[in-house]
N, C-alpha and C positions, 0 to 999 in steps of 0.2 A: 526476604530481600526487600529493603526499603531504601529510598533515596535519602541522603542526609539533608537535614533542614537547611543548612547553609547552601546546598546545591540549588535549592528551589529559588534562591535569590540571584543566582548567577545567570549570565546570558547564555544563549544557545551555543555559541561557538566555544565558550569556556567549558560548558558541559560536554560538548562533543569531544573535546580534547582530553579532559581530565576525569570525568565521572566514571566511577567504578574501578579506577586504577589505583593500586596501593603504591606507597613509596616507603622504602625502596622496593623494587621488584626482585624476584629471584635472580641471583647472579649479578645483582646491581645493573640489570639491563634497563635501558631507557624504554625500548619497545616492549609491549606485552609479549611474553613468551608463548609459544605454541606448545601446549601440553599434549603431545601426539601419542596418546596411549588409549587402549581399549578398556583397560581395567586398572585398579588401584590396589596397592598392597596395604596390609594392616600390620602394625608392629607386634601385636599380640591379640588374644581373644578378648581382653578387657576393652581394647580400643574398638573392636568390632561391636561389643555390647553397648559401649558408649554411643557409637554411631546410630545403631538401631533404636536406642532409647532416647535419641536426640539430645544427649548431653554435650555432644560436640558436633560441629558442622564440618563435613568433609565429603569427598566423592567416594563412590564405591565401584561403579561400573559405568562405562561410557554411555549406555542408553539412558541412564538416570542423571547424567550431567557431567560436565568437564570444567575445570577452572577457567580455561580460555572462554568457553561459552558463558560462564557466569559473569565474567567481566563485561562481555558484550551486552548481556541482559541488563546489568545494572546501569550501563551507559544509556541504553535505549529507554529504560524506565525513567531515568532522570530527564531525558529529552522530551518525553511525552507526558510528564507529570503523572506517572503511574506508580502504584505501590509495587507492582511486580511485572515482570516480562518473561516470556518463554519463547525460546527460539526453536525453529523447525528447519527441516531440510529444504523447504520451499514455501512460497506463499500459499499455495493450494493445500499443502500439508497442514499449515496453521489454520486455514479456514475450515477444512473438512474435519480435523480433529476437534476443533472448538465446537462445531455444530453437533458432532456426535456426542460430545461431553455434556452439552446443555439441553439436548432433546432426547425424547424417548417415544416409544410407540404411542400413537394417538395424538401426539402434539401437532401443533399448527404453526406455520411460519408465514409472515408477511414480508415480501421482498419487493423492492422497486424494480421497474422493468428494464432499466439500463444499468443495473449492477453487472459486475464482471460476468461474462457469459459462461465461463467454466463454473463459477459459483452457482449460477442459476441452473446449469446443467446438472450439477451435483444434487441440488435441491429437488429438481423435478424428475430426474431419471434414477438417481441412486437412493436418496432418502425415501422417495415414494414407495420403493420396494419394501421398506421397513415400517410402513404404516404411518408415515409422517406426511401431513398434507401441507400444501403450499398455495398461497394466494399471491398473485403478482399484480401490483398496482402501478399506475403511472408515476414516474418520478416527479416530485413536487406537488402531487395532489394529496394534501393532508386530510381532506375529507374522505377520500377513497381509502387512505391508509387507516383512518379511524374506523370507518365502516367495515373494513375487512377483518377487524379483530373479532375473535370468537372466545368463548370461555376456555377453549383448549390452546389458544395462542400463547406461545412461550417466547418468541423472538420476533423483533422488528429488525430487518437487515437492509442496509443500503450502502452505497459507495458515494463518496463526496470528496472532491469533484469526480464526476463519472467519466468512464472511458467508452467511446471517444469524444463525447459531445461537451465535456466540461460543465455538466449541470451541477449546481451547488445546492446541497440540502440545507434548509434552515434547521440547524442543529437544536436550537431552543424549542421549536415546535415539535420536532422529532422526539426529543427527550420528554416533553410534556405529555405527548400521547402515550409513550411507553410507561411513564410513571403513573398516569391516571388509570391505566389498565393493568398495572403491575406486570409488565412485560419487559424482558431484557432487551436492550438496544445494542446493536453491533454495527460499527462503521468500518468499512474498508477505506482507509485513508492513504493508500499507496500514492495516489496522484499528488496529494497535498504535502506529505512528509510532516513530521513534528515541527519543522522549522516554520512552515506556513500555517499550520492549523493543529490545535490540540483538542480533539473532540472530548476527551475525558474531562477537561475543564468546563465543558458545557453540561456534564452529567451523563454522557454516554457510558454504558456499562463496560463494553469491551471494544478495543480498537485493534485492527490488524493491518499489517503492511506486508507486501511482498518486498523483503529486504534485498532481493535481487536487483531492484530498480534503484531508486535514489539513495537509499541508505548505504548500500554497497558502493554504488556510484561509478563503477568501472567495468561493468559487464563481464566480471570474471568470477562471480560466485552465484550460487543458488541458496536462498534462505528465506524464511518467513518468520514473523513474530506476532504474537498476540499479547496485548497489554491491558491491565485493568487492576481491580482490587486484588489483594493477596489471596483472599478466599476463592474468588472465581478462577484465578489463574492456577491456584494449587489444584483445583478439581480437574482442570485440563491437563496439568502436568501428570496427574495420576493415570489418566488415559494414555498420554503419550508414552509412558513407561511400558504400556502393554502393546500399543500399536507400533511404536518404534520409529516414528518419522522425525528423527533427531538430526541436528546439524553436526557436521564433522568439525574437529578442532581447527583445521586449516581454514575452512570457510569462515569460522568465527573470528579467526585472526585477521583475515582479509576484511571482514566487516568492521572490526575495530579500527583498522587502518583507514578504511574508506570513510567512516563516521567522523574522523578527525577534521576532515575538510567539508563536512556537510553544509555548514552555514555559508562558507565561501562559494561552494558550488551552486547551491540553491539561489543565492543572491544573484549570481551571474545568469543562471538559467531563467529566473524570473524576469530579469531585465531583457535577456535575449528574446524570450517568448513574447513579451509585451511589444518590443520593437517589431518583431515579425508580424504579430497580429495587427498592429497599426498600419504596417505597410500593406497587408492584404486587404484590410477593411476599405472597401470602396474601389478596389482594383477592378479594372474593366473586365478582366477574365475570371473574376471570382464572384460566385453567387452569394456565399455566406461564410462568415468566420465564427468559429465557436471557441471563444476565450473569455473567461470571466473578468479579465482585466479591461475589457472594452465596455464603455458605457452602454452600448447597444445590447449587451448580453442580458437575457431576462433575469438572471440572478446576480447582477453586478452589485446591487446595493447589499444583498445578503453576504456576498463574498467580501466586500469591503468591511463589513461589520465583524466578520468572524475569522478573517484570514490576514496574515502578515503580507503574503504575496500570492500571486495567482497561478503559480506553477510553470512547468517547463514544456507543456504539450499544447500545441495549437492545431486544431482540426479545422479544415476548410473545404468548401465545395467549389469546384471549378465549373465554369459554364461548359456544358457538353455531357458526354456519356463516359462510360468506363475507359474507352480508349483515349479520351481527352485527358482524363486524370493520369493515365499511364504515361502519356507523353510528357506531362509535367514532372512526374516522378523520375522517369528515365533521363530527363534533361538536366536534373540537378547533379552537380559534381562534388559537393561537399558532404551532404548526408548520404549514408549508405542505406540500402534497402534491407531491412531486417525487422523481425518482431522485437518486442520488449521496448523499454524506454528508460529514461532516468540516468543514463551514464554520461560520461564526459564527452562521448562522441554523439554527434547529431545523427538521428535515424529518421527515415521516412518510409511510409508504406501506404498502400490502399487497403483499408479494412475489408473491402469486398473480395480482394484476392488473397490477403494474408490470413485472416481469421475466419472468413466465411466463404472460402473458395468453393466448397462443395455444394453451396446453395445456389438456386436460380436467382435471377434478379428479383422476381416476385417474392420469393421466400426471404431474400435479404431485406426487402422493403417492409415485410411484415414484422421484422425485428428491428427496424429503424436504421438499417445500413444502406445508404445510397451508393450507387455505382460511381458517382463523381466525387466521393468523399476521400480526402487525403488526411492522414495523421502525421504530424511533424513533431518529433521529440527533439527539442533543441539541446545541444550540448553546451560546452563552455567556449565554443569558437567565438571569434569576433562577430558581433551582430551585423556590422556593415558587410562583412564577407558573406554571411548567410543570406542577407537581403539581396545583395548584388547577384548571387548565384541563383536564387529563386526568381528574381526579376528576369534574368536572362532566359531561364527555362520557360517561364510564362510567355515571354515574348515570342519564343520559337514554337510553342505548342499550338 
């Protein structure tokens, strides 16, 4: 599966609407149909033989692919400038299957310290049991990243921007280290989306997204995707056929529908987050704001160089303790308290309570999560309303 050459010259919104979709569609439908089936029939045994000998392209069984899924994958590949894309039932299924596919016993992985915590948990707690070693280095410390590489290192892994602090990786330096040591590079680009950043164009080998977030955009589906060269993705697809972490046809349909408005949604969320960050920056009750769109952000210049926009998540630290942050969160009336991010609805949470509730304050600080930290995922609401709502909550806190 490859993107058409003409598609590479089209804009992101045009690709989001049209890429991967044939004309006319079955039944002359305008919308992509849901092929809701677990298995596919063959007209005769010759067609079966033609399929297995790759003389024709068609589906065989739901665990190996579905026409609705394929359309979503072609669309995603076009958006991310990838040769191929493979959908999964969740973002973690995409990440874990990818790591299983590219690693083997005795291999070594270098991961940055603020990559998604479930990914780090999988590396350190699950893969460790299979004889795979992991080194964790500070995000943005390229000397430490370089020094951590061993003869057995097979993967450099990071997230950019990171969750929840919006740290931005210099993709050119990251790729240069990987190429110099002949190590595969993997980026979790969920926060950025292919609208704001395309790591493959910088030379990254594999990119993954939790499609549950911005790509779906409506908090109504679970999916994940890995993108890269046809050869690399095909190897992961072979493992997925065994492990079975596939996306269902209806989720693929919802993803296609959500992707059509990706550019519109991300433009609005970029603008909303920038306005919210600027409001918070210098506020009397705010200690720090973590958003790459601010000139004060440590990686602002890197972000400007390699990103179209700075994303829809603003993290900030209020003055005070856990209870002070709780008062701010509870005082907001527009964003709802919930995990996840990237949908049309604004969401707010305290990482110390939502994702790290089981840890003590001291344990949370060891992994970089402060009690006064708030993560705000902006939706497509009017920015003036979001700011007025947060201002009123801060005034009462």
